[in-house]
MARLOVEX-884733 format. One line per 8 residues: number of its first residue (from 1); their letters; for each residue x negated, y, z of N, C-alpha, C. Coordinates in steps of 0.1 Angstrom, whole numbers, plus 5000, padded with zeros to 4 digits. Each point is the difference from the previous one (the first is absolute). Example, Ala and Ser with C-alpha at 12.3 -4.5 7.8 and 13.67 -1.06 7.14 Angstrom:
2
1	as	4868/4943/5078/5009/5012/5000/4991/5012/5000; 5004/5011/4993/4991/5011/5000/5008/5011/5008
// end
This chain:
323
1	msskknss	4689/1645/4481/5009/4999/5012/4999/4988/5012; 5002/5005/5011/5001/4990/5009/5010/4989/4995; 4996/4987/5004/5011/4988/4998/5006/4997/5015; 5001/5010/5006/5006/4997/5013/5014/5001/4997; 5009/4991/5007/5013/5001/4999/5009/5010/5014; 5005/5011/4995/5004/5009/5009/5015/4996/5002; 5003/5001/5014/5013/4996/5006/5009/5009/4994; 5016/4997/5000/5007/5013/4994/5004/5009/5010
9	thpavnlv	5002/5010/4994/5001/5014/5009/5015/4998/5007; 5002/5002/5013/5009/5001/5007/5012/5009/4993; 5013/4998/5001/5008/5009/4993/5004/5013/5006; 4996/4998/5015/5000/5013/5008/4988/5011/4993; 4988/4993/4999/4987/5010/4993/5005/5005/4988; 5007/4991/4990/5008/5007/4990/5006/5011/5003; 5009/4999/5009/5007/5013/5005/4996/5010/5005; 4991/4999/5009/4992/5011/5002/4989/5006/4993
17	aggtaglf	4992/4991/4994/4991/5007/4991/5007/5006/4989; 5008/4994/4994/5006/5004/4989/5011/5014/5000; 5008/4997/5012/5005/5016/5003/4991/5010/5003; 4990/4997/5010/4989/5013/5001/4992/5006/4986; 4998/4988/4990/4995/5006/4989/5010/5004/4992; 5013/5000/4998/5010/5003/4994/5003/5015/5005; 5000/5001/5013/4999/5015/5006/4990/5009/4993; 4989/4996/5004/4989/5009/4994/5002/5004/4988
25	ealcchpl	5004/4990/4989/5003/5004/4986/5007/5008/5001; 5015/5001/5005/5010/5009/4999/4994/5013/5003; 4996/5002/5010/4995/5012/5005/4989/5006/4993; 4992/4994/4994/4989/5004/4991/5006/5007/4985; 5007/4988/4994/5006/5000/4989/5013/5007/4993; 5010/5002/5013/5013/5003/4996/5002/5013/4993; 4992/5011/5003/5004/5010/4988/4997/4999/4987; 4989/4992/4998/5000/4993/4984/5013/4995/4995
33	dtikvrmq	5006/4993/5007/5013/4993/4998/5010/5010/4994; 5002/5010/5012/5007/5009/4997/5001/5009/4988; 4987/5002/4997/4998/5007/4989/5002/4992/4986; 4999/4989/5002/5003/4990/4988/5014/4999/4997; 5009/4998/5012/5014/5002/4998/5003/5010/4996; 4998/5013/5003/5002/5013/4992/4998/5000/4988; 4990/4995/4995/4995/4996/4984/5009/4995/4993; 5004/4987/5006/5008/4992/4992/5016/5001/5000
41	iyrrtthe	5004/5010/5009/5013/5003/4999/5002/5015/4991; 4989/5004/5000/5001/5015/4992/5006/5000/4985; 5011/5007/4998/5006/4998/4991/4996/5011/4986; 4995/4998/4988/4998/5013/4991/5012/5006/4994; 5010/4992/5000/5012/5006/4994/5006/5010/5010; 4997/4999/5013/5005/5012/5010/4991/5010/5000; 4987/4997/4996/4992/5012/5002/4997/5005/4986; 5006/5006/4991/5000/5003/4986/4985/5009/5000
49	gqsspgfl	4993/4998/4992/4984/5006/4997/4991/4998/5008; 5001/4992/5008/4992/4998/5010/4994/4986/4996; 4986/4997/5002/4994/4986/4998/5000/4996/5014; 4999/4985/4999/5001/4992/5011/4990/5004/5010; 5003/5002/5011/4988/5005/5010/4990/4988/5003; 4989/5003/5001/4988/4990/5004/5000/4999/5014; 4989/4991/5001/4997/4994/5016/4999/5010/5011; 4989/5012/4997/4996/5008/5007/5012/5012/5002
57	rtgssiyk	5006/5006/4989/5011/5008/4999/5012/4998/5008; 5002/4983/4998/5014/4995/5007/4995/5002/5016; 4987/4996/5003/4998/4999/5016/5001/5015/5005; 4992/5007/4992/5001/5015/5006/5013/5006/4999; 5009/4999/4990/5015/5004/5004/5005/4995/5014; 5000/4989/5000/5007/4994/5011/4992/5008/5014; 4990/4999/4999/4993/5007/5012/5003/5015/5002; 5003/5008/4991/5002/5015/5000/5015/5000/5002
65	qegflsly	5009/4992/4994/5013/5004/5000/5006/4993/5015; 4996/4987/5002/5005/4994/5011/4991/4996/5012; 4987/5004/4999/4990/5000/5013/4994/4985/4997; 4988/5001/5010/4993/4990/4999/5005/4988/5005; 5011/4998/5009/5006/4989/5007/5011/4992/4987; 5000/5010/4990/5011/4993/4990/4994/4990/4994; 4984/5002/5000/4994/4987/4994/5001/4988/5004; 5006/5000/5012/5003/4985/5010/5014/4999/5002
73	kglgavvi	5009/5008/4990/5013/4993/5002/5002/4987/4996; 5009/4991/5004/5005/4986/4999/4988/4993/5007; 4988/5003/5009/4994/4993/5006/5002/4991/5010; 5010/5004/5008/5008/4992/5008/5005/4989/4995; 5005/4999/4988/5007/4990/4994/4987/4985/4997; 4987/5007/4997/4990/4993/4997/4994/4996/5013; 5000/5005/5009/4995/4997/5015/5007/4990/5005; 5014/5002/4999/5011/4988/5006/4997/4986/4990
81	giipkmai	4999/5002/4988/4998/4986/4996/4987/4997/4995; 4990/5008/5007/4984/4994/4995/4995/4990/5008; 5007/4996/5012/4995/4989/5007/5003/4985/4996; 5014/5001/4996/5007/4987/4996/4994/5000/4984; 5001/5012/4994/4994/4996/4988/4986/4995/5000; 4991/5005/5006/4985/4993/4999/4998/4985/5008; 5011/4999/5008/5000/4988/5010/5004/4989/4987; 5009/5005/4992/5008/4988/4990/4989/5000/4989
89	rfssygfy	4995/5010/4995/4987/4998/4990/4991/4992/5003; 4991/5002/5011/4992/4994/5004/5004/4985/5004; 5009/4998/5006/5005/4988/5005/5002/4990/4988; 5013/5005/4991/5005/4992/4988/4988/5000/4991; 4990/5005/4999/4990/4998/4990/4991/4989/5006; 4999/5000/5013/4993/4987/5005/5005/4988/4999; 5018/5000/5003/5006/4991/4999/5001/4996/4985; 5000/5005/4992/5001/4995/4984/4987/4998/4994
97	rsvladpn	4991/5006/5008/4988/4993/4995/4996/4985/5005; 5005/4998/5013/4998/4988/5006/5006/4990/4992; 5013/5001/4996/5013/4992/4992/4990/4995/4988; 4992/5011/4994/4995/5001/4984/4986/4993/5003; 4994/4999/5009/4989/4993/5002/4999/4986/4995; 4990/4994/4993/4996/4988/4996/5002/4991/5013; 5008/4989/5001/5002/4991/5011/4990/4993/5006; 4990/4998/4989/4988/4990/5003/4990/5008/5006
105	tgvvstgn	4996/5012/4991/4987/5008/5002/5002/5013/5009; 5012/5003/5000/5006/5015/5008/4994/5011/4987; 4996/4996/4990/4998/5013/4992/5011/5006/4998; 5000/5014/4996/5010/5008/4991/4997/5006/4988; 5003/4997/4988/4995/5005/4989/5004/5017/4999; 4995/5006/4991/5002/5014/4997/5013/5002/4996; 5008/4991/4992/5012/4998/4996/5009/5004/5011; 4999/4987/5009/5005/5000/5013/4999/5011/5009
113	tfiagvga	4990/5005/4999/4997/5012/5010/5007/5012/4996; 5006/4998/4985/5007/5014/4996/5014/4996/5002; 5005/4987/4999/5013/4996/5003/5005/5003/5014; 4987/4996/5009/5005/5003/5014/5003/5017/5004; 4991/5008/4993/5002/5014/5000/5011/5005/4994; 5006/4994/4990/5012/5004/4991/5011/4996/5013; 5000/4989/5003/5010/4994/5011/5002/5013/5013; 4986/5002/5005/5001/5009/5009/5006/5014/4995
121	giteavmv	4998/5005/4990/5004/5010/4993/5017/4999/5001; 5005/4990/4994/5013/5000/5002/5009/4998/5011; 4991/4993/5011/5006/4998/5012/5001/5012/5006; 4992/5009/5003/4999/5014/5005/5009/5008/4995; 5002/5002/4984/5007/5008/4995/5014/4996/5005; 5006/4989/5002/5014/4996/5002/5003/5003/5014; 4992/4997/5008/4999/5002/5015/5000/5012/5007; 4989/5010/4992/4999/5012/5010/4998/5008/4988
129	vnpmevvk	4994/5002/4988/4994/5012/4994/5011/5008/4992; 5011/4991/4994/5008/5007/4991/5011/5009/5010; 5006/4993/5011/5007/5011/5012/4991/5011/5003; 4989/4996/5002/4992/5013/5006/4996/5011/4990; 4998/4995/4987/4997/5010/4989/5015/5008/4997; 5011/4994/5000/5012/5007/4997/5000/5012/5010; 4999/4998/5012/5001/5007/5012/4989/5013/4997; 4986/4997/4996/4990/5007/5000/5001/5010/4989
137	irlqaqhl	5008/4994/4987/4999/5007/4989/5011/5011/5000; 5012/4999/5007/5012/5009/5004/4994/5010/5008; 4991/4997/5011/4995/5011/5008/4990/5009/4990; 4990/4994/4995/4992/5009/4991/5007/5007/4988; 5012/4993/4997/5006/5010/4986/5012/5009/5005; 5005/5001/5011/5012/5003/5003/5000/5020/4999; 4987/5001/5000/4995/5015/5001/5002/5007/4985; 5002/4989/4991/4999/5004/4983/5013/5003/4999
145	npstgadg	5010/4995/5005/5014/5001/5001/5008/5004/5011; 4997/5011/5003/5007/5004/5014/5014/5002/5002; 5008/4998/5009/5015/5003/4998/5002/5012/5015; 5008/5008/4998/5001/5011/5008/5015/4998/5008; 4999/5008/5011/5012/4998/5010/5008/5013/4996; 5012/5002/5005/5007/5012/4999/4995/5015/5002; 4988/4999/5009/4994/5013/5000/4987/5001/4993; 5000/4993/4988/4992/5001/4988/4986/4995/5004
153	kevvkyrn	4998/4997/5014/4986/4991/5004/4996/4990/4993; 4989/4992/5001/4998/4988/4995/5006/4989/5008; 5003/4991/4998/5006/4988/5008/4988/4988/5001; 4993/4997/5010/4991/4987/4998/5010/4990/5003; 5000/4990/4991/5008/4987/4999/4995/4991/5008; 4988/4997/4994/4991/4991/5007/4988/5003/5013; 5004/4999/5010/4987/5006/5010/4991/4991/5003; 4999/4987/5003/4992/4992/5002/5004/4985/4995
161	alqaayvi	4988/4991/5001/5001/4989/4992/5015/4992/5007; 5000/4998/5012/5015/4990/5005/5012/5007/4997; 4999/5015/5001/5012/5003/4996/5004/5003/4985; 4988/5000/4994/5002/5001/4984/5007/4984/4994; 4995/4991/5006/5005/4986/4999/5012/4998/5004; 5004/5004/5013/5015/5001/5002/5009/5006/4990; 4995/5013/4997/5009/5006/4991/5000/4994/4984; 4991/4995/4995/5001/4992/4991/5009/4987/4999
169	vkeegiga	4998/4992/5010/5009/4991/5002/5013/5002/5003; 5002/5009/5004/5016/5005/5005/5006/5005/4988; 4996/5009/4989/5001/5008/4990/5000/4989/4986; 4991/4990/5000/4996/4993/4989/5001/4986/5002; 5001/4996/5015/5000/4985/4999/4987/4996/5000; 5001/4984/5006/4985/4995/5006/4991/4997/4984; 5009/4998/4991/4993/4999/4986/4992/5009/4996; 5003/5018/5004/4992/5008/4997/4983/4998/5005
177	lyrgvslt	4998/4993/5011/4987/5002/5004/4991/4986/4992; 5008/4993/4989/4993/4991/4992/5002/5006/4986; 5004/5008/4999/5001/5008/4984/4983/4998/4995; 5000/4995/4988/4987/5000/4996/4990/4989/5003; 5009/4991/5009/4990/4990/5007/4990/4989/4991; 5008/4997/4988/4994/4992/4988/4985/5012/4996; 5002/5010/5000/4987/5004/4992/4990/5005/5012; 5007/4999/5014/4991/5001/5010/4991/4987/5002
185	aarqatnq	5008/4988/4999/4994/4987/5001/4990/4999/4990; 5006/5004/4988/4984/5001/4989/4990/5005/5001; 5001/5013/5003/4990/5012/5003/4992/4990/5012; 5006/4994/5012/4991/4996/5009/4993/4987/4999; 5008/4994/4988/4995/4986/5001/4986/5002/4989; 5003/5010/4989/4988/4998/4994/4987/5009/5008; 5007/5012/5008/4988/5005/5010/4994/4989/5009; 5003/4991/5006/4996/4994/5010/4992/4986/4994
193	ganftvys	5007/4997/4990/4992/4988/4992/4989/5005/4993; 4997/5013/4994/4987/5005/4996/4993/5003/5013; 5004/5007/5013/4995/5004/5007/4990/4991/5007; 5008/4989/5006/4995/4989/5007/4990/4990/4994; 5005/4999/4986/4991/4991/4991/4984/5008/4996; 5001/5016/4998/4988/5006/4999/4992/4998/5014; 5008/5004/5010/4992/5003/5010/4994/4988/5008; 5009/4988/4997/4992/4990/5007/4988/4992/4990
201	klreflqs	5004/5003/4988/4986/4997/4992/4991/5010/5001; 4999/5009/5002/4990/5010/5004/4994/4996/5012; 5006/5001/5009/4998/4996/5014/4994/4985/5001; 5002/4990/4992/4991/4988/4999/4986/5003/4993; 5003/5007/4990/4984/5002/4994/4990/5009/5011; 5006/5008/5005/4993/5007/5011/4996/4994/5012; 5007/4989/5004/4997/4990/5012/4990/4990/4995; 5002/4996/4988/4989/4992/4994/4988/5003/4996
209	yhgsetlp	4997/5014/4997/4990/5009/4999/4993/5002/5012; 5008/5007/5010/4991/5001/5015/5000/4986/5005; 5006/4991/4998/4998/4986/5008/5006/5002/5014; 5010/5007/5001/5008/5006/5014/5015/4999/4996; 5006/4995/5010/5017/5004/4999/5002/5012/5006; 4995/5008/5004/5002/5012/5004/4993/5013/4992; 5008/5010/4994/4996/5009/4990/4999/5013/5009; 4991/5007/4994/4999/5015/5004/5015/5010/5001
217	swetslig	5002/5005/5009/5017/5008/4999/4999/5009/4984; 4989/5004/4996/5000/5011/4988/5001/4990/4988; 4995/4987/5000/5002/4988/4988/5017/5000/5001; 5001/4999/5012/5017/4994/5001/5007/5015/4991; 4997/5005/5005/5011/5015/4996/4994/5001/4982; 4991/4995/4998/4995/5003/4986/5009/4990/4990; 5003/4984/5004/5008/4994/4993/5014/5004/5005; 5002/5003/5008/5015/5005/5000/5003/5011/4992
225	lvsgaigp	4990/5008/4997/5004/5011/4991/5002/4994/4988; 4988/4993/4997/5004/4994/4982/5011/4993/5002; 5002/4991/5008/5012/4991/4998/5013/5007/5000; 5002/5013/5010/5011/5005/4999/5003/5009/4990; 4988/5004/4989/5005/5006/4987/5002/4992/4988; 5003/4987/5002/5003/4992/4989/5015/5001/4998; 5009/4999/5011/5013/4998/5000/5008/5013/4992; 4996/5012/5004/5007/5011/4997/5004/5001/4981
233	fsnapldt	4985/4999/4997/5001/5001/4986/5007/4991/4991; 5002/4986/5006/5009/4990/4994/5015/5003/5000; 5004/5004/5010/5014/5002/5004/5006/5013/5002; 4992/5011/4995/5005/5014/5004/5015/5005/4991; 5004/4994/4988/5013/5002/4995/5011/4994/5013; 4998/4988/5005/5007/4995/5007/5004/5010/5014; 4989/5003/5006/5001/5012/5009/5007/5009/4999; 4997/5007/4988/5007/5010/4998/5017/5001/4994
241	iktrlqkd	5001/4988/4996/5016/4998/4998/5008/4995/5013; 4990/4992/5005/5006/5000/5016/5002/5011/5009; 4990/5008/5001/5002/5012/5005/5013/5010/4999; 5000/5001/4984/5014/5007/4994/5013/4994/5003; 4997/4987/5001/5014/4990/5002/5005/5001/5017; 4989/5001/5009/5001/5003/5012/5008/5012/5008; 4995/5010/4991/5004/5014/5002/5014/5004/4994; 5004/4991/4988/5011/5003/4992/5010/4992/5004
249	kstknlsn	5013/5008/5002/5012/4991/5004/5011/5001/4987; 4996/5009/4992/5009/4997/4986/5001/4986/4995; 4992/4992/5002/5002/4986/4991/5002/4990/5011; 5006/5001/5012/5002/4993/5011/5011/4988/4999; 5007/5001/4989/5010/4996/4995/4997/4987/4988; 4989/5001/4998/4995/4992/4986/4991/4990/5004; 5000/4990/4996/4990/4988/5004/4985/5004/5000; 4992/4993/5009/4985/5004/4999/4994/5003/4987
257	wvrittig	5001/4988/4993/4990/5002/4987/5008/5010/4991; 5011/5001/5002/5010/5013/4990/4990/5013/5009; 4999/5000/5008/4997/5013/5008/4986/5003/4997; 4991/4989/4998/4985/4997/4998/4998/5007/4988; 5009/4995/4988/4998/5004/4987/5003/5013/4996; 5014/5003/5008/5007/5014/4997/4987/5011/5004; 4999/4998/5016/4987/5012/5002/4987/5000/4991; 4995/4986/4998/4986/5000/4993/5003/5006/4984
265	rqliheeg	5013/4997/4994/5003/5004/4986/5000/5016/5000; 5009/5008/5013/5001/5012/5003/4989/5010/5000; 4990/4992/5009/4986/5007/5004/4994/5001/4985; 4997/4987/4992/4990/5002/4990/5008/5008/4988; 5013/5001/4996/5007/5010/4992/4997/5017/5003; 5002/5001/5013/5000/5014/5007/4982/5003/5000; 4997/4992/5004/4985/5006/5001/4989/4993/4996; 5000/4991/4993/4989/4990/4994/4996/4989/5010
273	fralykgi	4995/4991/4992/4992/4990/5002/4990/5001/5011; 4994/5011/5001/4990/5005/5011/5005/5002/5015; 5017/5001/5000/5007/5004/5009/4999/4987/5010; 4997/4990/4992/5000/4986/5011/4987/4998/5007; 4991/5010/4999/4990/4999/5006/4998/5012/5009; 5011/5007/5004/4999/5014/5007/4995/4993/5014; 4991/5008/5006/4995/4996/5013/4990/4990/5003; 4995/4997/4988/4990/4991/5001/4987/5003/5007
281	tprvmrva	4996/5011/4999/4991/5006/5005/5000/4998/5013; 5009/5007/5010/5000/4999/5013/5005/4986/5006; 5005/4993/4990/5003/4985/5006/4990/4992/5002; 4988/4999/4989/4988/4995/5000/4993/5005/5014; 5002/5014/4998/4992/5008/5014/5005/4994/5011; 5013/4997/5001/5008/4993/5011/4996/4987/5005; 5005/4994/4990/4997/4983/5001/4984/4996/5000; 4993/5004/4990/4984/4997/5004/4994/5001/5013
289	pgqavtft	5001/5013/5004/4995/5004/5013/5004/4992/5013; 5016/4998/4996/5008/4994/5010/4997/4987/5003; 4995/4993/4990/4998/4985/4998/4985/4996/5010; 4991/5013/4997/4988/5000/5004/5002/5003/5019; 5008/5010/5000/5003/5000/5018/5007/4988/5004; 5010/4996/4991/5008/4988/5006/4988/4985/5002; 4994/4997/4989/4991/4991/5004/4988/5001/5011; 4996/5014/4999/4988/5002/5010/5005/4997/5014
297	vyefvrkh	5013/5009/5003/5003/4999/5012/5006/4986/5006; 5008/4994/4989/5004/4988/5002/4986/4988/5006; 4992/5000/4994/4988/4993/5002/4994/5002/5012; 4999/5012/5002/4993/5007/5012/5008/4996/5013; 5014/5000/4999/5008/4997/5011/5001/4986/5003; 5002/4994/4987/5000/4983/5003/4987/4996/5006; 4990/5007/4995/4988/4992/5004/4997/5003/5017; 5006/5011/5004/4999/5002/5013/5010/4996/5010
305	leslgvfp	5014/4997/4996/5009/4992/5006/4995/4983/5001; 4991/4997/4988/4999/4983/5001/4985/4998/5011; 4993/5009/4999/4990/4998/5010/5004/5006/5012; 5009/5006/5003/5006/5002/5016/5009/4987/5004; 5004/4993/4989/5005/4985/5004/5015/5002/5008; 5006/5012/4997/5013/5002/5003/5011/4991/4996; 4999/5000/4988/5009/4991/4993/4993/4989/4992; 5004/4985/5007/4991/4989/4996/5002/4997/4985
313	ssnkpqpk	4989/4995/4994/5001/4997/4985/5005/4988/4998; 5007/4998/4989/5004/4986/4997/4990/4990/4997; 5003/4987/5005/4986/4992/4996/4999/4998/4982; 5012/5003/4995/5003/4995/4985/4988/5009/4990; 4991/4992/4995/4992/5009/4993/5005/5007/4990; 4996/5013/4996/5005/5008/4989/4996/4993/4986; 5007/5004/4990/4997/4993/4988/4987/5008/4994; 4992/4992/4994/4987/5005/4995/5000/5002/4986
321	plk	4992/5015/4999/5000/5005/4986/4992/4991/4989; 5006/5005/4987/4995/4992/4989/4984/5005/5000; 4993/4987/4997/4984/5003/5000/4998/5004/4984
// end
């Protein structure tokens, strides 16, 4: 790996490159997220005699009963939040990594790389991800419990992301957008901690192997795919309970941890321990290629923006990786 010290990426580059990467990720992978949410909120007790539908069956059911565009329900909430989410993710990761670098050598250890990723995950969860996901899940799930008007026709309560956010806040208060935030923060922390650590270490290895700072796009995609697959297996139960909690209004008067334990116990009692891993297949299929798309597009856009010189780089050198 080259010993050249790269100047720090301009915040505007993180904004544009990260936002573009997030947009491409959402457009490519959102249908898998919709299937994952439907699998997680499926209740066996309300479907007596039926086994929990699998990935293909759930996706096929949505397509046949609601149409292809239903796979993109809640996409507006994701797109609205994707630019600040990715800007916060990459910018905060860079900030925490700089803070954790050795002041004398500039070296960032593997452990501190993980901590920087954890910090980035918590920051994005609190500032953007949780409110965005509450809105998204309500949009994705409302078809399962439709309300009807006086004429007997189904009434669509949530029409789009902005209107859904307004209705949720009006009826339930601003706190409803932060329902499950502790679980979201825990999920994002483990995701990004593992994600950035595995990605950075694999990237350093390949840079050393090639003797170049620049990697082919297919290698960036490959290491993004590998790093993105790590998180979902470690925090699937958190994600399943979080999804149920954000959809369910019956426990809103209880404290956060009481709600979490209540929903977790109810889920295991009614459907067994395996229910905690509902939607793991589409989640891995969503997150892993999503990270591959994110890192590939981010690196591509960042490289071209910096080569154009539109946003001047800081003279402060980036922290060096651990050799």
